[in-house]
mmCIF file of the N, C-alpha and C atoms, coordinates in Angstrom:
data_MODEL
# 
_entry.id   MODEL 
# 
loop_
_atom_site.group_PDB 
_atom_site.id 
_atom_site.type_symbol 
_atom_site.label_atom_id 
_atom_site.label_alt_id 
_atom_site.label_comp_id 
_atom_site.label_asym_id 
_atom_site.label_entity_id 
_atom_site.label_seq_id 
_atom_site.pdbx_PDB_ins_code 
_atom_site.Cartn_x 
_atom_site.Cartn_y 
_atom_site.Cartn_z 
_atom_site.occupancy 
_atom_site.B_iso_or_equiv 
_atom_site.pdbx_formal_charge 
_atom_site.auth_seq_id 
_atom_site.auth_comp_id 
_atom_site.auth_asym_id 
_atom_site.auth_atom_id 
_atom_site.pdbx_PDB_model_num 
ATOM 1   N N  . MET A 1 1  ? -8.251  19.927  -23.883 1.00 0.00 ? 1  MET A N  1 
ATOM 2   C CA . MET A 1 1  ? -7.004  20.490  -24.306 1.00 0.00 ? 1  MET A CA 1 
ATOM 3   C C  . MET A 1 1  ? -5.957  19.377  -24.345 1.00 0.00 ? 1  MET A C  1 
ATOM 4   N N  . PRO A 1 2  ? -5.458  19.068  -25.507 1.00 0.00 ? 2  PRO A N  1 
ATOM 5   C CA . PRO A 1 2  ? -4.492  17.973  -25.604 1.00 0.00 ? 2  PRO A CA 1 
ATOM 6   C C  . PRO A 1 2  ? -3.081  18.395  -25.205 1.00 0.00 ? 2  PRO A C  1 
ATOM 7   N N  . ILE A 1 3  ? -2.318  17.424  -24.753 1.00 0.00 ? 3  ILE A N  1 
ATOM 8   C CA . ILE A 1 3  ? -0.908  17.618  -24.474 1.00 0.00 ? 3  ILE A CA 1 
ATOM 9   C C  . ILE A 1 3  ? -0.145  16.979  -25.625 1.00 0.00 ? 3  ILE A C  1 
ATOM 10  N N  . TYR A 1 4  ? 0.726   17.758  -26.260 1.00 0.00 ? 4  TYR A N  1 
ATOM 11  C CA . TYR A 1 4  ? 1.517   17.266  -27.374 1.00 0.00 ? 4  TYR A CA 1 
ATOM 12  C C  . TYR A 1 4  ? 2.978   17.172  -26.963 1.00 0.00 ? 4  TYR A C  1 
ATOM 13  N N  . GLU A 1 5  ? 3.694   16.251  -27.601 1.00 0.00 ? 5  GLU A N  1 
ATOM 14  C CA . GLU A 1 5  ? 5.124   16.113  -27.397 1.00 0.00 ? 5  GLU A CA 1 
ATOM 15  C C  . GLU A 1 5  ? 5.831   16.798  -28.558 1.00 0.00 ? 5  GLU A C  1 
ATOM 16  N N  . TYR A 1 6  ? 6.928   17.483  -28.251 1.00 0.00 ? 6  TYR A N  1 
ATOM 17  C CA . TYR A 1 6  ? 7.687   18.213  -29.262 1.00 0.00 ? 6  TYR A CA 1 
ATOM 18  C C  . TYR A 1 6  ? 9.169   17.901  -29.126 1.00 0.00 ? 6  TYR A C  1 
ATOM 19  N N  . ALA A 1 7  ? 9.889   18.061  -30.242 1.00 0.00 ? 7  ALA A N  1 
ATOM 20  C CA . ALA A 1 7  ? 11.348  17.978  -30.253 1.00 0.00 ? 7  ALA A CA 1 
ATOM 21  C C  . ALA A 1 7  ? 11.854  19.292  -30.826 1.00 0.00 ? 7  ALA A C  1 
ATOM 22  N N  . CYS A 1 8  ? 12.839  19.867  -30.161 1.00 0.00 ? 8  CYS A N  1 
ATOM 23  C CA . CYS A 1 8  ? 13.407  21.144  -30.585 1.00 0.00 ? 8  CYS A CA 1 
ATOM 24  C C  . CYS A 1 8  ? 14.700  20.906  -31.364 1.00 0.00 ? 8  CYS A C  1 
ATOM 25  N N  . SER A 1 9  ? 15.075  21.883  -32.179 1.00 0.00 ? 9  SER A N  1 
ATOM 26  C CA . SER A 1 9  ? 16.324  21.786  -32.936 1.00 0.00 ? 9  SER A CA 1 
ATOM 27  C C  . SER A 1 9  ? 17.540  21.806  -32.006 1.00 0.00 ? 9  SER A C  1 
ATOM 28  N N  . CYS A 1 10 ? 17.363  22.247  -30.755 1.00 0.00 ? 10 CYS A N  1 
ATOM 29  C CA . CYS A 1 10 ? 18.473  22.241  -29.785 1.00 0.00 ? 10 CYS A CA 1 
ATOM 30  C C  . CYS A 1 10 ? 18.678  20.847  -29.178 1.00 0.00 ? 10 CYS A C  1 
ATOM 31  N N  . GLY A 1 11 ? 17.779  19.902  -29.486 1.00 0.00 ? 11 GLY A N  1 
ATOM 32  C CA . GLY A 1 11 ? 17.915  18.537  -28.984 1.00 0.00 ? 11 GLY A CA 1 
ATOM 33  C C  . GLY A 1 11 ? 17.042  18.211  -27.793 1.00 0.00 ? 11 GLY A C  1 
ATOM 34  N N  . LYS A 1 12 ? 16.344  19.182  -27.248 1.00 0.00 ? 12 LYS A N  1 
ATOM 35  C CA . LYS A 1 12 ? 15.471  18.948  -26.094 1.00 0.00 ? 12 LYS A CA 1 
ATOM 36  C C  . LYS A 1 12 ? 14.121  18.396  -26.558 1.00 0.00 ? 12 LYS A C  1 
ATOM 37  N N  . HIS A 1 13 ? 13.522  17.544  -25.724 1.00 0.00 ? 13 HIS A N  1 
ATOM 38  C CA . HIS A 1 13 ? 12.171  17.030  -25.940 1.00 0.00 ? 13 HIS A CA 1 
ATOM 39  C C  . HIS A 1 13 ? 11.315  17.544  -24.799 1.00 0.00 ? 13 HIS A C  1 
ATOM 40  N N  . PHE A 1 14 ? 10.083  17.946  -25.110 1.00 0.00 ? 14 PHE A N  1 
ATOM 41  C CA . PHE A 1 14 ? 9.201   18.479  -24.070 1.00 0.00 ? 14 PHE A CA 1 
ATOM 42  C C  . PHE A 1 14 ? 7.751   18.259  -24.449 1.00 0.00 ? 14 PHE A C  1 
ATOM 43  N N  . GLU A 1 15 ? 6.874   18.422  -23.462 1.00 0.00 ? 15 GLU A N  1 
ATOM 44  C CA . GLU A 1 15 ? 5.429   18.323  -23.653 1.00 0.00 ? 15 GLU A CA 1 
ATOM 45  C C  . GLU A 1 15 ? 4.824   19.695  -23.457 1.00 0.00 ? 15 GLU A C  1 
ATOM 46  N N  . LYS A 1 16 ? 3.730   19.968  -24.161 1.00 0.00 ? 16 LYS A N  1 
ATOM 47  C CA . LYS A 1 16 ? 3.078   21.270  -24.068 1.00 0.00 ? 16 LYS A CA 1 
ATOM 48  C C  . LYS A 1 16 ? 1.568   21.082  -24.126 1.00 0.00 ? 16 LYS A C  1 
ATOM 49  N N  . LEU A 1 17 ? 0.863   21.717  -23.202 1.00 0.00 ? 17 LEU A N  1 
ATOM 50  C CA . LEU A 1 17 ? -0.589  21.746  -23.212 1.00 0.00 ? 17 LEU A CA 1 
ATOM 51  C C  . LEU A 1 17 ? -1.010  22.796  -24.241 1.00 0.00 ? 17 LEU A C  1 
ATOM 52  N N  . VAL A 1 18 ? -1.694  22.358  -25.289 1.00 0.00 ? 18 VAL A N  1 
ATOM 53  C CA . VAL A 1 18 ? -2.085  23.267  -26.362 1.00 0.00 ? 18 VAL A CA 1 
ATOM 54  C C  . VAL A 1 18 ? -3.546  23.637  -26.163 1.00 0.00 ? 18 VAL A C  1 
ATOM 55  N N  . ARG A 1 19 ? -3.791  24.913  -25.936 1.00 0.00 ? 19 ARG A N  1 
ATOM 56  C CA . ARG A 1 19 ? -5.136  25.395  -25.627 1.00 0.00 ? 19 ARG A CA 1 
ATOM 57  C C  . ARG A 1 19 ? -6.015  25.573  -26.854 1.00 0.00 ? 19 ARG A C  1 
ATOM 58  N N  . ARG A 1 20 ? -5.420  25.880  -27.999 1.00 0.00 ? 20 ARG A N  1 
ATOM 59  C CA . ARG A 1 20 ? -6.223  26.042  -29.217 1.00 0.00 ? 20 ARG A CA 1 
ATOM 60  C C  . ARG A 1 20 ? -5.404  25.614  -30.433 1.00 0.00 ? 20 ARG A C  1 
ATOM 61  N N  . PHE A 1 21 ? -6.096  25.162  -31.470 1.00 0.00 ? 21 PHE A N  1 
ATOM 62  C CA . PHE A 1 21 ? -5.455  24.691  -32.693 1.00 0.00 ? 21 PHE A CA 1 
ATOM 63  C C  . PHE A 1 21 ? -4.624  25.813  -33.319 1.00 0.00 ? 21 PHE A C  1 
ATOM 64  N N  . GLY A 1 22 ? -3.421  25.495  -33.745 1.00 0.00 ? 22 GLY A N  1 
ATOM 65  C CA . GLY A 1 22 ? -2.563  26.477  -34.395 1.00 0.00 ? 22 GLY A CA 1 
ATOM 66  C C  . GLY A 1 22 ? -1.757  27.336  -33.443 1.00 0.00 ? 22 GLY A C  1 
ATOM 67  N N  . GLU A 1 23 ? -1.855  27.062  -32.146 1.00 0.00 ? 23 GLU A N  1 
ATOM 68  C CA . GLU A 1 23 ? -1.097  27.847  -31.164 1.00 0.00 ? 23 GLU A CA 1 
ATOM 69  C C  . GLU A 1 23 ? 0.405   27.680  -31.411 1.00 0.00 ? 23 GLU A C  1 
ATOM 70  N N  . GLU A 1 24 ? 1.148   28.780  -31.391 1.00 0.00 ? 24 GLU A N  1 
ATOM 71  C CA . GLU A 1 24 ? 2.584   28.738  -31.609 1.00 0.00 ? 24 GLU A CA 1 
ATOM 72  C C  . GLU A 1 24 ? 3.276   28.186  -30.367 1.00 0.00 ? 24 GLU A C  1 
ATOM 73  N N  . VAL A 1 25 ? 4.203   27.265  -30.579 1.00 0.00 ? 25 VAL A N  1 
ATOM 74  C CA . VAL A 1 25 ? 4.898   26.601  -29.479 1.00 0.00 ? 25 VAL A CA 1 
ATOM 75  C C  . VAL A 1 25 ? 6.382   26.926  -29.560 1.00 0.00 ? 25 VAL A C  1 
ATOM 76  N N  . SER A 1 26 ? 6.981   27.215  -28.413 1.00 0.00 ? 26 SER A N  1 
ATOM 77  C CA . SER A 1 26 ? 8.422   27.457  -28.373 1.00 0.00 ? 26 SER A CA 1 
ATOM 78  C C  . SER A 1 26 ? 9.052   26.553  -27.312 1.00 0.00 ? 26 SER A C  1 
ATOM 79  N N  . CYS A 1 27 ? 10.317  26.250  -27.502 1.00 0.00 ? 27 CYS A N  1 
ATOM 80  C CA . CYS A 1 27 ? 11.068  25.382  -26.599 1.00 0.00 ? 27 CYS A CA 1 
ATOM 81  C C  . CYS A 1 27 ? 11.249  26.071  -25.248 1.00 0.00 ? 27 CYS A C  1 
ATOM 82  N N  . PRO A 1 28 ? 10.948  25.394  -24.145 1.00 0.00 ? 28 PRO A N  1 
ATOM 83  C CA . PRO A 1 28 ? 11.130  26.008  -22.824 1.00 0.00 ? 28 PRO A CA 1 
ATOM 84  C C  . PRO A 1 28 ? 12.609  26.158  -22.447 1.00 0.00 ? 28 PRO A C  1 
ATOM 85  N N  . SER A 1 29 ? 13.495  25.438  -23.132 1.00 0.00 ? 29 SER A N  1 
ATOM 86  C CA . SER A 1 29 ? 14.910  25.499  -22.818 1.00 0.00 ? 29 SER A CA 1 
ATOM 87  C C  . SER A 1 29 ? 15.618  26.649  -23.531 1.00 0.00 ? 29 SER A C  1 
ATOM 88  N N  . CYS A 1 30 ? 15.419  26.738  -24.874 1.00 0.00 ? 30 CYS A N  1 
ATOM 89  C CA . CYS A 1 30 ? 16.149  27.763  -25.641 1.00 0.00 ? 30 CYS A CA 1 
ATOM 90  C C  . CYS A 1 30 ? 15.221  28.816  -26.252 1.00 0.00 ? 30 CYS A C  1 
ATOM 91  N N  . GLU A 1 31 ? 13.908  28.645  -26.067 1.00 0.00 ? 31 GLU A N  1 
ATOM 92  C CA . GLU A 1 31 ? 12.874  29.556  -26.568 1.00 0.00 ? 31 GLU A CA 1 
ATOM 93  C C  . GLU A 1 31 ? 12.779  29.618  -28.096 1.00 0.00 ? 31 GLU A C  1 
ATOM 94  N N  . SER A 1 32 ? 13.389  28.649  -28.788 1.00 0.00 ? 32 SER A N  1 
ATOM 95  C CA . SER A 1 32 ? 13.306  28.577  -30.243 1.00 0.00 ? 32 SER A CA 1 
ATOM 96  C C  . SER A 1 32 ? 11.906  28.141  -30.661 1.00 0.00 ? 32 SER A C  1 
ATOM 97  N N  . LYS A 1 33 ? 11.449  28.639  -31.789 1.00 0.00 ? 33 LYS A N  1 
ATOM 98  C CA . LYS A 1 33 ? 10.160  28.220  -32.337 1.00 0.00 ? 33 LYS A CA 1 
ATOM 99  C C  . LYS A 1 33 ? 10.352  27.123  -33.382 1.00 0.00 ? 33 LYS A C  1 
ATOM 100 N N  . ASP A 1 34 ? 11.604  26.659  -33.556 1.00 0.00 ? 34 ASP A N  1 
ATOM 101 C CA . ASP A 1 34 ? 11.932  25.591  -34.494 1.00 0.00 ? 34 ASP A CA 1 
ATOM 102 C C  . ASP A 1 34 ? 11.712  24.247  -33.799 1.00 0.00 ? 34 ASP A C  1 
ATOM 103 N N  . VAL A 1 35 ? 10.433  23.918  -33.567 1.00 0.00 ? 35 VAL A N  1 
ATOM 104 C CA . VAL A 1 35 ? 10.059  22.683  -32.888 1.00 0.00 ? 35 VAL A CA 1 
ATOM 105 C C  . VAL A 1 35 ? 9.227   21.825  -33.828 1.00 0.00 ? 35 VAL A C  1 
ATOM 106 N N  . GLU A 1 36 ? 9.264   20.520  -33.586 1.00 0.00 ? 36 GLU A N  1 
ATOM 107 C CA . GLU A 1 36 ? 8.516   19.577  -34.413 1.00 0.00 ? 36 GLU A CA 1 
ATOM 108 C C  . GLU A 1 36 ? 7.643   18.712  -33.516 1.00 0.00 ? 36 GLU A C  1 
ATOM 109 N N  . LYS A 1 37 ? 6.347   18.623  -33.854 1.00 0.00 ? 37 LYS A N  1 
ATOM 110 C CA . LYS A 1 37 ? 5.428   17.789  -33.084 1.00 0.00 ? 37 LYS A CA 1 
ATOM 111 C C  . LYS A 1 37 ? 5.802   16.327  -33.304 1.00 0.00 ? 37 LYS A C  1 
ATOM 112 N N  . GLN A 1 38 ? 5.862   15.578  -32.229 1.00 0.00 ? 38 GLN A N  1 
ATOM 113 C CA . GLN A 1 38 ? 6.245   14.173  -32.278 1.00 0.00 ? 38 GLN A CA 1 
ATOM 114 C C  . GLN A 1 38 ? 5.030   13.268  -32.191 1.00 0.00 ? 38 GLN A C  1 
ATOM 115 N N  . LEU A 1 39 ? 5.172   12.060  -32.672 1.00 0.00 ? 39 LEU A N  1 
ATOM 116 C CA . LEU A 1 39 ? 4.127   11.056  -32.558 1.00 0.00 ? 39 LEU A CA 1 
ATOM 117 C C  . LEU A 1 39 ? 4.129   10.555  -31.120 1.00 0.00 ? 39 LEU A C  1 
ATOM 118 N N  . SER A 1 40 ? 3.027   10.708  -30.430 1.00 0.00 ? 40 SER A N  1 
ATOM 119 C CA . SER A 1 40 ? 2.934   10.271  -29.033 1.00 0.00 ? 40 SER A CA 1 
ATOM 120 C C  . SER A 1 40 ? 2.533   8.807   -28.987 1.00 0.00 ? 40 SER A C  1 
ATOM 121 N N  . VAL A 1 41 ? 3.074   8.112   -28.018 1.00 0.00 ? 41 VAL A N  1 
ATOM 122 C CA . VAL A 1 41 ? 2.713   6.716   -27.798 1.00 0.00 ? 41 VAL A CA 1 
ATOM 123 C C  . VAL A 1 41 ? 2.259   6.556   -26.357 1.00 0.00 ? 41 VAL A C  1 
ATOM 124 N N  . PHE A 1 42 ? 1.369   5.636   -26.141 1.00 0.00 ? 42 PHE A N  1 
ATOM 125 C CA . PHE A 1 42 ? 0.862   5.371   -24.810 1.00 0.00 ? 42 PHE A CA 1 
ATOM 126 C C  . PHE A 1 42 ? 1.870   4.498   -24.077 1.00 0.00 ? 42 PHE A C  1 
ATOM 127 N N  . ALA A 1 43 ? 2.209   4.873   -22.866 1.00 0.00 ? 43 ALA A N  1 
ATOM 128 C CA . ALA A 1 43 ? 3.163   4.098   -22.079 1.00 0.00 ? 43 ALA A CA 1 
ATOM 129 C C  . ALA A 1 43 ? 2.728   4.079   -20.627 1.00 0.00 ? 43 ALA A C  1 
ATOM 130 N N  . VAL A 1 44 ? 3.067   2.993   -19.954 1.00 0.00 ? 44 VAL A N  1 
ATOM 131 C CA . VAL A 1 44 ? 2.773   2.855   -18.536 1.00 0.00 ? 44 VAL A CA 1 
ATOM 132 C C  . VAL A 1 44 ? 4.065   2.469   -17.834 1.00 0.00 ? 44 VAL A C  1 
ATOM 133 N N  . ALA A 1 45 ? 4.387   3.163   -16.775 1.00 0.00 ? 45 ALA A N  1 
ATOM 134 C CA . ALA A 1 45 ? 5.582   2.850   -16.003 1.00 0.00 ? 45 ALA A CA 1 
ATOM 135 C C  . ALA A 1 45 ? 5.170   2.250   -14.672 1.00 0.00 ? 45 ALA A C  1 
ATOM 136 N N  . THR A 1 46 ? 5.839   1.186   -14.292 1.00 0.00 ? 46 THR A N  1 
ATOM 137 C CA . THR A 1 46 ? 5.552   0.542   -13.023 1.00 0.00 ? 46 THR A CA 1 
ATOM 138 C C  . THR A 1 46 ? 6.820   -0.106  -12.494 1.00 0.00 ? 46 THR A C  1 
ATOM 139 N N  . SER A 1 47 ? 6.914   -0.245  -11.198 1.00 0.00 ? 47 SER A N  1 
ATOM 140 C CA . SER A 1 47 ? 8.077   -0.903  -10.614 1.00 0.00 ? 47 SER A CA 1 
ATOM 141 C C  . SER A 1 47 ? 7.850   -2.400  -10.458 1.00 0.00 ? 47 SER A C  1 
ATOM 142 N N  . ALA A 1 48 ? 6.595   -2.834  -10.544 1.00 0.00 ? 48 ALA A N  1 
ATOM 143 C CA . ALA A 1 48 ? 6.266   -4.241  -10.414 1.00 0.00 ? 48 ALA A CA 1 
ATOM 144 C C  . ALA A 1 48 ? 6.374   -4.928  -11.773 1.00 0.00 ? 48 ALA A C  1 
ATOM 145 N N  . PRO A 1 49 ? 6.755   -6.196  -11.794 1.00 0.00 ? 49 PRO A N  1 
ATOM 146 C CA . PRO A 1 49 ? 6.808   -6.908  -13.062 1.00 0.00 ? 49 PRO A CA 1 
ATOM 147 C C  . PRO A 1 49 ? 5.406   -7.027  -13.665 1.00 0.00 ? 49 PRO A C  1 
ATOM 148 N N  . THR A 1 50 ? 5.325   -6.940  -14.970 1.00 0.00 ? 50 THR A N  1 
ATOM 149 C CA . THR A 1 50 ? 4.044   -7.030  -15.660 1.00 0.00 ? 50 THR A CA 1 
ATOM 150 C C  . THR A 1 50 ? 3.635   -8.489  -15.782 1.00 0.00 ? 50 THR A C  1 
ATOM 151 N N  . PRO A 1 51 ? 2.444   -8.863  -15.291 1.00 0.00 ? 51 PRO A N  1 
ATOM 152 C CA . PRO A 1 51 ? 2.011   -10.257 -15.402 1.00 0.00 ? 51 PRO A CA 1 
ATOM 153 C C  . PRO A 1 51 ? 1.630   -10.577 -16.843 1.00 0.00 ? 51 PRO A C  1 
ATOM 154 N N  . ALA A 1 52 ? 1.827   -11.813 -17.225 1.00 0.00 ? 52 ALA A N  1 
ATOM 155 C CA . ALA A 1 52 ? 1.398   -12.279 -18.544 1.00 0.00 ? 52 ALA A CA 1 
ATOM 156 C C  . ALA A 1 52 ? -0.032  -12.769 -18.392 1.00 0.00 ? 52 ALA A C  1 
ATOM 157 N N  . PHE A 1 53 ? -0.994  -11.935 -18.706 1.00 0.00 ? 53 PHE A N  1 
ATOM 158 C CA . PHE A 1 53 ? -2.392  -12.281 -18.518 1.00 0.00 ? 53 PHE A CA 1 
ATOM 159 C C  . PHE A 1 53 ? -2.827  -13.323 -19.532 1.00 0.00 ? 53 PHE A C  1 
ATOM 160 N N  . SER A 1 54 ? -3.389  -14.396 -19.048 1.00 0.00 ? 54 SER A N  1 
ATOM 161 C CA . SER A 1 54 ? -3.990  -15.411 -19.916 1.00 0.00 ? 54 SER A CA 1 
ATOM 162 C C  . SER A 1 54 ? -5.301  -15.782 -19.261 1.00 0.00 ? 54 SER A C  1 
ATOM 163 N N  . GLY A 1 55 ? -6.365  -15.505 -19.928 1.00 0.00 ? 55 GLY A N  1 
ATOM 164 C CA . GLY A 1 55 ? -7.676  -15.730 -19.330 1.00 0.00 ? 55 GLY A CA 1 
ATOM 165 C C  . GLY A 1 55 ? -7.986  -14.600 -18.386 1.00 0.00 ? 55 GLY A C  1 
ATOM 166 N N  . CYS A 1 56 ? -8.377  -14.927 -17.156 1.00 0.00 ? 56 CYS A N  1 
ATOM 167 C CA . CYS A 1 56 ? -8.803  -13.886 -16.242 1.00 0.00 ? 56 CYS A CA 1 
ATOM 168 C C  . CYS A 1 56 ? -7.765  -13.546 -15.188 1.00 0.00 ? 56 CYS A C  1 
ATOM 169 N N  . GLY A 1 57 ? -6.713  -14.319 -15.070 1.00 0.00 ? 57 GLY A N  1 
ATOM 170 C CA . GLY A 1 57 ? -5.706  -14.038 -14.054 1.00 0.00 ? 57 GLY A CA 1 
ATOM 171 C C  . GLY A 1 57 ? -4.318  -14.144 -14.635 1.00 0.00 ? 57 GLY A C  1 
ATOM 172 N N  . ALA A 1 58 ? -3.334  -14.049 -13.790 1.00 0.00 ? 58 ALA A N  1 
ATOM 173 C CA . ALA A 1 58 ? -1.961  -14.104 -14.256 1.00 0.00 ? 58 ALA A CA 1 
ATOM 174 C C  . ALA A 1 58 ? -1.525  -15.521 -14.591 1.00 0.00 ? 58 ALA A C  1 
ATOM 175 N N  . GLY A 1 59 ? -2.274  -16.495 -14.132 1.00 0.00 ? 59 GLY A N  1 
ATOM 176 C CA . GLY A 1 59 ? -1.952  -17.891 -14.409 1.00 0.00 ? 59 GLY A CA 1 
ATOM 177 C C  . GLY A 1 59 ? -3.183  -18.627 -14.900 1.00 0.00 ? 59 GLY A C  1 
ATOM 178 N N  . ALA A 1 60 ? -3.113  -19.923 -14.849 1.00 0.00 ? 60 ALA A N  1 
ATOM 179 C CA . ALA A 1 60 ? -4.255  -20.734 -15.285 1.00 0.00 ? 60 ALA A CA 1 
ATOM 180 C C  . ALA A 1 60 ? -5.423  -20.524 -14.333 1.00 0.00 ? 60 ALA A C  1 
ATOM 181 N N  . CYS A 1 61 ? -6.633  -20.589 -14.868 1.00 0.00 ? 61 CYS A N  1 
ATOM 182 C CA . CYS A 1 61 ? -7.809  -20.418 -14.015 1.00 0.00 ? 61 CYS A CA 1 
ATOM 183 C C  . CYS A 1 61 ? -7.932  -21.607 -13.080 1.00 0.00 ? 61 CYS A C  1 
ATOM 184 N N  . GLY A 1 62 ? -8.215  -21.309 -11.841 1.00 0.00 ? 62 GLY A N  1 
ATOM 185 C CA . GLY A 1 62 ? -8.361  -22.356 -10.844 1.00 0.00 ? 62 GLY A CA 1 
ATOM 186 C C  . GLY A 1 62 ? -7.695  -21.929 -9.561  1.00 0.00 ? 62 GLY A C  1 
ATOM 187 N N  . PRO A 1 63 ? -7.783  -22.755 -8.552  1.00 0.00 ? 63 PRO A N  1 
ATOM 188 C CA . PRO A 1 63 ? -7.206  -22.393 -7.267  1.00 0.00 ? 63 PRO A CA 1 
ATOM 189 C C  . PRO A 1 63 ? -5.677  -22.372 -7.334  1.00 0.00 ? 63 PRO A C  1 
ATOM 190 N N  . GLY A 1 64 ? -5.107  -21.579 -6.466  1.00 0.00 ? 64 GLY A N  1 
ATOM 191 C CA . GLY A 1 64 ? -3.654  -21.517 -6.385  1.00 0.00 ? 64 GLY A CA 1 
ATOM 192 C C  . GLY A 1 64 ? -3.130  -20.133 -6.703  1.00 0.00 ? 64 GLY A C  1 
ATOM 193 N N  . PRO A 1 65 ? -1.831  -19.929 -6.519  1.00 0.00 ? 65 PRO A N  1 
ATOM 194 C CA . PRO A 1 65 ? -1.230  -18.614 -6.766  1.00 0.00 ? 65 PRO A CA 1 
ATOM 195 C C  . PRO A 1 65 ? -1.381  -18.203 -8.229  1.00 0.00 ? 65 PRO A C  1 
ATOM 196 N N  . GLY A 1 66 ? -1.871  -17.018 -8.442  1.00 0.00 ? 66 GLY A N  1 
ATOM 197 C CA . GLY A 1 66 ? -2.024  -16.498 -9.797  1.00 0.00 ? 66 GLY A CA 1 
ATOM 198 C C  . GLY A 1 66 ? -3.230  -17.016 -10.533 1.00 0.00 ? 66 GLY A C  1 
ATOM 199 N N  . GLY A 1 67 ? -4.032  -17.862 -9.909  1.00 0.00 ? 67 GLY A N  1 
ATOM 200 C CA . GLY A 1 67 ? -5.213  -18.404 -10.560 1.00 0.00 ? 67 GLY A CA 1 
ATOM 201 C C  . GLY A 1 67 ? -6.391  -17.464 -10.423 1.00 0.00 ? 67 GLY A C  1 
ATOM 202 N N  . CYS A 1 68 ? -7.540  -17.877 -10.934 1.00 0.00 ? 68 CYS A N  1 
ATOM 203 C CA . CYS A 1 68 ? -8.727  -17.025 -10.918 1.00 0.00 ? 68 CYS A CA 1 
ATOM 204 C C  . CYS A 1 68 ? -9.204  -16.687 -9.515  1.00 0.00 ? 68 CYS A C  1 
ATOM 205 N N  . ASP A 1 69 ? -8.885  -17.547 -8.545  1.00 0.00 ? 69 ASP A N  1 
ATOM 206 C CA . ASP A 1 69 ? -9.325  -17.232 -7.187  1.00 0.00 ? 69 ASP A CA 1 
ATOM 207 C C  . ASP A 1 69 ? -8.609  -16.010 -6.636  1.00 0.00 ? 69 ASP A C  1 
ATOM 208 N N  . ALA A 1 70 ? -7.481  -15.644 -7.258  1.00 0.00 ? 70 ALA A N  1 
ATOM 209 C CA . ALA A 1 70 ? -6.752  -14.458 -6.826  1.00 0.00 ? 70 ALA A CA 1 
ATOM 210 C C  . ALA A 1 70 ? -7.233  -13.216 -7.557  1.00 0.00 ? 70 ALA A C  1 
ATOM 211 N N  . GLY A 1 71 ? -7.948  -13.365 -8.653  1.00 0.00 ? 71 GLY A N  1 
ATOM 212 C CA . GLY A 1 71 ? -8.405  -12.225 -9.447  1.00 0.00 ? 71 GLY A CA 1 
ATOM 213 C C  . GLY A 1 71 ? -7.265  -11.642 -10.253 1.00 0.00 ? 71 GLY A C  1 
ATOM 214 N N  . PRO A 1 72 ? -7.572  -10.814 -11.244 1.00 0.00 ? 72 PRO A N  1 
ATOM 215 C CA . PRO A 1 72 ? -6.542  -10.256 -12.101 1.00 0.00 ? 72 PRO A CA 1 
ATOM 216 C C  . PRO A 1 72 ? -5.500  -9.435  -11.358 1.00 0.00 ? 72 PRO A C  1 
ATOM 217 N N  . CYS A 1 73 ? -5.890  -8.816  -10.249 1.00 0.00 ? 73 CYS A N  1 
ATOM 218 C CA . CYS A 1 73 ? -4.947  -7.993  -9.491  1.00 0.00 ? 73 CYS A CA 1 
ATOM 219 C C  . CYS A 1 73 ? -4.619  -8.599  -8.144  1.00 0.00 ? 73 CYS A C  1 
ATOM 220 N N  . GLY A 1 74 ? -5.020  -9.841  -7.944  1.00 0.00 ? 74 GLY A N  1 
ATOM 221 C CA . GLY A 1 74 ? -4.777  -10.470 -6.668  1.00 0.00 ? 74 GLY A CA 1 
ATOM 222 C C  . GLY A 1 74 ? -5.673  -9.954  -5.569  1.00 0.00 ? 74 GLY A C  1 
ATOM 223 N N  . SER A 1 75 ? -6.813  -9.354  -5.983  1.00 0.00 ? 75 SER A N  1 
ATOM 224 C CA . SER A 1 75 ? -7.659  -8.698  -4.987  1.00 0.00 ? 75 SER A CA 1 
ATOM 225 C C  . SER A 1 75 ? -8.962  -9.424  -4.709  1.00 0.00 ? 75 SER A C  1 
ATOM 226 N N  . GLY A 1 76 ? -9.191  -10.584 -5.286  1.00 0.00 ? 76 GLY A N  1 
ATOM 227 C CA . GLY A 1 76 ? -10.434 -11.285 -5.038  1.00 0.00 ? 76 GLY A CA 1 
ATOM 228 C C  . GLY A 1 76 ? -10.830 -12.145 -6.205  1.00 0.00 ? 76 GLY A C  1 
ATOM 229 N N  . PRO A 1 77 ? -12.065 -12.616 -6.213  1.00 0.00 ? 77 PRO A N  1 
ATOM 230 C CA . PRO A 1 77 ? -12.505 -13.519 -7.271  1.00 0.00 ? 77 PRO A CA 1 
ATOM 231 C C  . PRO A 1 77 ? -12.427 -12.865 -8.653  1.00 0.00 ? 77 PRO A C  1 
ATOM 232 N N  . CYS A 1 78 ? -12.221 -13.706 -9.618  1.00 0.00 ? 78 CYS A N  1 
ATOM 233 C CA . CYS A 1 78 ? -12.151 -13.245 -11.008 1.00 0.00 ? 78 CYS A CA 1 
ATOM 234 C C  . CYS A 1 78 ? -13.521 -12.777 -11.447 1.00 0.00 ? 78 CYS A C  1 
ATOM 235 N N  . SER A 1 79 ? -13.596 -11.560 -11.979 1.00 0.00 ? 79 SER A N  1 
ATOM 236 C CA . SER A 1 79 ? -14.872 -11.017 -12.415 1.00 0.00 ? 79 SER A CA 1 
ATOM 237 C C  . SER A 1 79 ? -15.283 -11.530 -13.780 1.00 0.00 ? 79 SER A C  1 
ATOM 238 N N  . LEU A 1 80 ? -14.400 -12.272 -14.451 1.00 0.00 ? 80 LEU A N  1 
ATOM 239 C CA . LEU A 1 80 ? -14.708 -12.762 -15.791 1.00 0.00 ? 80 LEU A CA 1 
ATOM 240 C C  . LEU A 1 80 ? -15.287 -14.144 -15.805 1.00 0.00 ? 80 LEU A C  1 
ATOM 241 N N  . ASN A 1 81 ? -15.415 -14.796 -14.641 1.00 0.00 ? 81 ASN A N  1 
ATOM 242 C CA . ASN A 1 81 ? -15.993 -16.143 -14.589 1.00 0.00 ? 81 ASN A CA 1 
ATOM 243 C C  . ASN A 1 81 ? -17.484 -16.089 -14.770 1.00 0.00 ? 81 ASN A C  1 
# 
């Protein structure tokens, strides 16, 4: 069952679990059926800065901070060696 994103004519945006194709969707805020399915995009939210991955780790491969000896997540040896 996919989750779709919708925009309502009242200006609200919401997500809806659609159980079957063609199911009628209404806005949870104003209950209007004047909604438009939106193009969904994949997003990831994190509080940590995103590393610039090059090769197998966050830095050049080799010993030292961010190198392959730290692994891609800093959890051990690089699995790509």
